[in-house]
C-alpha positions in Angstrom: -53.0 -8.0 47.8 -54.4 -7.7 44.3 -53.6 -4.0 44.2 -50.0 -4.8 45.1 -49.6 -7.3 42.3 -51.2 -4.9 39.8 -48.8 -2.2 40.9 -45.8 -4.6 40.7 -46.8 -5.7 37.2 -47.4 -2.2 36.1 -44.0 -1.1 37.4 -42.3 -4.1 35.8 -44.0 -3.6 32.4 -43.2 0.1 32.6 -39.6 -0.7 33.3 -39.4 -3.1 30.3 -41.1 -0.6 28.0 -38.8 2.2 29.2 -35.7 0.0 28.8 -36.8 -1.1 25.3 -37.7 2.4 24.2 -34.4 3.8 25.6 -32.3 1.1 23.9 -34.3 1.6 20.7 -33.7 5.4 20.9 -30.0 4.9 21.5 -29.7 2.4 18.6 -31.6 4.8 16.2 -29.4 7.7 17.3 -26.2 5.6 16.8 -27.5 4.4 13.4 -28.3 7.9 12.3 -24.8 9.1 13.4 -23.2 6.2 11.5 -25.3 7.0 8.4 -23.9 10.5 8.5 -20.4 9.2 8.7 -21.0 6.9 5.8 -22.3 9.8 3.8 -19.2 11.8 4.5 -17.0 8.9 3.3 -19.1 8.4 0.2 -19.0 12.1 -0.5 -15.2 12.1 -0.3 -15.0 9.1 -2.6 -17.3 10.9 -5.1 -14.8 13.8 -5.1 -12.0 11.4 -6.0 -14.2 9.6 -8.6 -14.6 12.9 -10.5 -11.0 12.4 -11.5 -11.5 8.9 -12.9 -8.6 7.7 -15.2 -6.4 10.5 -13.9 -3.8 10.4 -11.1 -4.9 10.5 -7.5 -2.5 13.5 -7.2 -4.9 15.5 -9.4 -7.7 14.9 -6.9 -5.6 15.8 -3.9 -6.4 19.6 -3.6 -10.2 19.0 -4.3 -10.3 16.3 -1.6 -8.5 18.5 1.0 -10.7 21.5 0.4 -14.0 19.6 0.2 -13.8 18.1 3.6 -13.2 19.7 7.0 -10.4 18.5 9.2 -12.9 16.8 11.6 -14.5 14.9 8.7 -11.1 13.8 7.4 -10.0 12.6 10.8 -13.2 10.4 11.0 -12.8 8.6 7.6 -9.2 8.9 6.4 -8.0 5.6 8.0 -11.0 3.7 6.7 -10.3 5.0 3.2 -6.7 3.9 3.4 -7.6 0.5 4.6 -10.1 0.1 1.8 -7.5 0.8 -0.9 -7.2 4.6 -1.4 -3.4 5.2 -1.8 -2.6 7.7 0.9 1.1 8.2 1.5 3.5 10.5 3.4 5.9 12.7 1.3 9.6 12.4 1.8 11.0 14.1 4.9 7.5 14.9 6.2 5.1 13.5 8.8 1.4 12.8 8.4 -0.6 16.0 8.2 -4.4 15.8 8.3 -4.7 19.3 6.9 -3.1 18.2 3.7 -3.7 14.6 2.9 -1.2 13.3 0.3 -2.1 10.8 -2.4 0.2 8.4 -4.1 0.6 8.8 -7.9 -1.7 6.1 -9.1 -4.5 6.1 -11.7 -8.0 6.3 -10.3 -10.2 3.4 -11.2 -13.9 4.3 -11.2 -15.0 0.7 -10.7 -12.7 0.3 -7.7 -14.2 3.5 -6.2 -17.7 2.3 -6.8 -16.9 -1.0 -5.1 -15.7 0.8 -2.0 -18.8 3.0 -2.0 -21.0 -0.1 -2.1 -19.1 -1.6 0.9 -19.5 1.6 2.9 -23.2 2.1 2.0 -24.0 -1.4 3.3 -22.3 -0.7 6.6 -19.6 -3.3 6.1 -16.8 -0.9 7.1 -18.3 0.9 10.1 -15.6 -0.5 12.4 -13.0 1.3 10.4 -14.3 4.8 11.1 -13.0 6.9 14.1 -9.6 5.3 14.1 -7.1 8.0 15.1 -5.1 8.9 12.0 -2.1 10.3 13.8 -1.6 7.0 15.7 -2.3 4.9 12.7 0.1 6.6 10.3 2.7 7.0 12.9 2.7 3.2 13.4 3.3 2.9 9.7 5.8 5.7 9.5 8.8 3.4 9.2 7.2 1.6 6.2 6.5 4.9 4.5 10.1 6.1 5.2 11.5 3.0 3.7 9.4 3.5 0.5 10.6 7.1 0.3 14.2 6.0 0.4 13.5 3.4 -2.3 11.9 6.0 -4.5 14.8 8.4 -4.0 17.2 5.6 -5.1 15.2 5.1 -8.3 15.1 8.9 -9.0 18.7 9.7 -8.1 20.6 6.6 -8.8 18.8 4.3 -11.2 17.7 7.2 -13.4 21.4 8.2 -13.9 22.7 4.7 -14.5 23.8 3.2 -17.8 23.6 -0.3 -19.3 26.4 -1.3 -21.8 26.3 -3.6 -24.7 27.3 -6.5 -22.5 24.2 -5.8 -20.3 26.4 -4.7 -17.5 24.8 -1.8 -15.5 27.0 1.1 -14.5 25.9 3.4 -11.6 26.9 7.0 -10.7 30.2 7.2 -9.0 30.0 7.0 -5.2 26.2 6.8 -5.3 26.3 5.0 -1.9 27.4 8.3 -0.3 24.0 9.8 -1.1 22.4 7.7 1.5 22.8 7.1 5.2 24.2 3.8 6.5 20.7 2.5 7.5 19.3 3.7 4.1 22.0 1.9 2.2 21.5 -1.4 4.2 17.8 -1.5 3.4 18.5 -0.8 -0.3 20.8 -3.6 -0.9 18.3 -6.2 -2.1 16.3 -3.7 -4.1 19.6 -2.6 -5.7 20.4 -6.1 -6.9 16.9 -7.0 -8.0 16.6 -3.8 -10.2 19.9 -4.6 -11.9 18.2 -5.7 -15.0 18.7 -4.7 -18.6 15.1 -4.4 -19.7 14.6 -1.1 -17.9 17.1 0.5 -20.4 16.7 1.6 -24.0 18.9 0.6 -26.9 21.3 3.4 -26.1 21.8 2.2 -22.5 19.7 4.9 -20.8 17.1 4.2 -18.2 13.6 4.4 -19.6 11.6 7.0 -17.7 8.3 5.1 -18.1 9.9 2.0 -16.6 11.2 4.0 -13.6 7.8 5.6 -13.1 6.3 2.2 -13.0 8.8 1.0 -10.4 8.0 4.1 -8.3 4.3 3.3 -8.5 4.9 -0.3 -7.5 7.0 1.0 -4.5 4.0 3.2 -3.4 1.7 0.2 -3.7 3.8 -1.9 -1.4 5.0 -4.4 -4.1 8.6 -3.9 -3.1 8.1 -3.9 0.7 9.4 -7.5 1.0 12.7 -6.5 -0.7 13.0 -3.5 1.7 12.3 -5.5 4.8 14.1 -8.7 4.2 17.4 -9.7 5.8 20.2 -9.3 3.2 22.2 -12.2 4.5 19.2 -14.6 4.3 18.5 -13.3 0.8 22.1 -13.9 -0.3 22.1 -17.4 1.1 18.9 -18.3 -0.6 20.2 -16.8 -3.9 23.4 -18.7 -3.6 21.6 -22.0 -2.9 19.4 -21.4 -5.9 22.4 -20.7 -8.1 24.1 -23.9 -6.8 21.0 -26.0 -7.5 20.7 -24.6 -11.0 24.4 -25.3 -11.7 24.0 -28.8 -10.4 21.0 -29.4 -12.5 22.8 -28.1 -15.6 25.8 -30.4 -14.8 23.5 -33.4 -14.5 21.6 -32.5 -17.7 24.9 -32.1 -19.5 26.2 -35.5 -18.3 23.0 -37.1 -19.4 23.2 -35.5 -22.8 26.8 -36.6 -23.2 25.9 -40.2 -22.2 23.0 -40.3 -24.7 25.3 -38.9 -27.4 27.9 -41.5 -26.7 25.3 -44.3 -26.7 24.1 -43.1 -30.0 27.6 -43.1 -31.5 28.3 -46.6 -30.1 25.3 -47.9 -32.0 
């Protein structure tokens, strides 16, 4: 009986030790695997950081040649989610062989912050996300931004602003876009009808247009591209009516105060 109990305990203890050691081994192997992935991501970020204070476009070729396709597939979605401006060129689809960067200035401190997050393991859940699926899901958004950038380059750049601050656009510019493209541009078209992007001669200022393009790439105009035009027009009309009413009330109050002053 004693021998049976000893054998049973030995078997149980051996099983526990085996399970613990097996789990520990798997954990260590997984941790080592993830450390290698973090090192790949950090290495890629260091490649980008070499071009600090330059455009991301300048780092594009170095980035694509420094990493293998497999390495890029593992980390590219994580980098995008962490703030690296990866885009899709006009009339193209996402291509892992040639990752495209948006024209934005590289901030060394921002890159260092991302490296710190990765090194501490805070972003491990972002690795191994399939880039083709991820960027395909966001393809419509990228396509809308490309249409907006084309509008800035082909229409806004060739527009004029007269001395009365009225903006004149190229004749039949609407025909340069498809029906769907024009419909999504309507709000952007109205919001960019402002005189301060033109110089004293009425020509569009290239630096201002470049800034608008960068803002489009960063997603700052996404709301204008995705909003319903009718809702936008109704809200705008309501605001204008409220402003007109407030002006009328203020004018009547001023007239009343002036009349009261004269009566005295």
